[in-house]
C-alpha positions as CSV (number, residue, x, y, z in Angstrom):
1,M,-13.1,-99.8,13.1
2,K,-11.9,-101.8,15.8
3,S,-9.9,-99.3,19.0
4,G,-7.4,-101.9,19.6
5,K,-5.8,-101.4,15.8
6,L,-5.3,-97.5,16.3
7,R,-1.6,-98.2,17.5
8,Y,-0.1,-94.5,16.0
9,T,-0.9,-90.8,17.5
10,I,-1.0,-89.1,14.5
11,T,-1.0,-85.2,15.1
12,I,-3.0,-83.2,11.9
13,Q,-1.2,-79.4,11.0
14,R,-2.0,-76.5,9.1
15,S,-0.9,-74.2,7.2
16,T,-1.3,-70.5,9.1
17,F,-0.3,-67.1,8.0
18,T,1.6,-65.2,10.6
19,T,4.7,-62.6,10.8
20,N,7.9,-62.9,13.0
21,E,8.7,-60.3,14.7
22,Y,10.7,-58.3,12.6
23,G,7.2,-58.1,10.5
24,T,8.4,-60.1,7.6
25,P,5.0,-62.3,6.5
26,G,4.9,-66.1,6.2
27,Y,3.7,-69.0,6.7
28,T,3.7,-71.4,9.6
29,W,2.5,-75.1,10.9
30,A,0.3,-75.1,13.8
31,D,-1.5,-78.4,15.1
32,L,-5.0,-78.9,14.4
33,A,-5.7,-82.2,16.0
34,R,-4.3,-85.2,18.0
35,L,-5.9,-88.2,16.4
36,R,-5.2,-92.3,17.2
37,A,-5.0,-93.7,13.7
38,E,-4.1,-97.2,12.3
39,Q,-1.2,-97.5,9.3
40,V,-3.0,-99.3,6.8
41,E,-0.4,-99.0,3.9
42,R,2.8,-98.4,3.3
43,S,4.4,-98.2,0.3
44,T,7.5,-96.9,-2.0
45,T,7.0,-95.7,-5.7
46,E,10.2,-95.1,-7.7
47,F,9.4,-92.1,-10.8
48,L,11.1,-91.3,-13.1
49,K,11.0,-87.9,-13.9
50,A,14.5,-85.9,-13.3
51,G,16.0,-88.9,-12.2
52,A,14.8,-91.6,-9.7
53,D,12.9,-90.1,-6.8
54,D,11.3,-92.3,-4.0
55,L,8.0,-91.0,-2.7
56,E,6.7,-93.3,0.0
57,S,3.0,-93.4,0.4
58,V,1.0,-94.2,3.7
59,V,-2.6,-94.5,4.4
60,F,-3.7,-93.7,7.7
61,R,-6.8,-94.5,8.9
62,T,-8.8,-92.7,11.9
63,R,-11.8,-91.4,13.8
64,Y,-14.0,-89.4,11.2
65,R,-13.3,-85.4,11.7
66,D,-15.2,-82.8,9.1
67,D,-12.3,-79.9,9.4
68,V,-9.7,-81.8,7.8
69,K,-8.2,-80.8,4.6
70,T,-6.2,-81.8,1.8
71,A,-4.2,-78.7,2.6
72,D,-3.3,-79.9,5.8
73,R,-0.6,-82.7,6.7
74,V,0.4,-85.7,9.3
75,K,3.0,-85.9,11.7
76,C,3.8,-89.4,13.1
77,R,7.0,-90.6,14.6
78,G,8.5,-87.3,13.3
79,S,8.3,-87.4,9.6
80,F,5.8,-85.4,8.1
81,F,3.3,-86.6,5.7
82,N,1.4,-84.4,2.9
83,I,-2.2,-85.3,2.5
84,R,-3.1,-86.6,-0.6
85,E,-6.7,-87.7,-0.7
86,I,-9.4,-88.4,2.4
87,A,-11.8,-91.1,1.7
88,E,-14.5,-91.4,4.1
89,I,-15.5,-94.7,5.8
90,G,-19.3,-95.6,6.3
91,H,-21.8,-92.3,7.0
92,R,-18.8,-90.7,9.0
93,D,-17.6,-93.6,10.8
94,G,-14.1,-92.8,9.9
95,M,-11.2,-92.0,7.4
96,E,-8.9,-92.7,5.1
97,L,-6.0,-90.3,5.0
98,R,-3.8,-91.0,1.8
99,C,-0.8,-89.2,2.1
100,D,3.2,-88.8,0.7
101,R,6.0,-88.8,2.5
102,H,7.1,-84.9,2.8
103,D,11.0,-84.9,2.5
104,G,11.2,-81.4,3.6
105,E,12.1,-80.5,7.2
106,G,9.4,-79.5,9.9
107,D,8.9,-75.8,8.2
């Protein structure tokens, strides 16, 4: 992995259980890590379920971290991506985060 290719700054976020000022329980996203990453692949696939929805898939390649899980999400340039799969590169040299764009707001 060449550091010159890591052009993007991504933030890994994890959902945490909290209560608001009124005592109502809920989930919120908290930053877990900020990493430099390479955007390897970007494609749009049409799914024909309930109409034609576009699903944008992105693969980010970054340094290895053992605390990243598929329940986390990636924030990159104001967009949010759900982590679908994590692939290890080499022997913990790096990892690929295969993600799908999350259409919702930053909730």
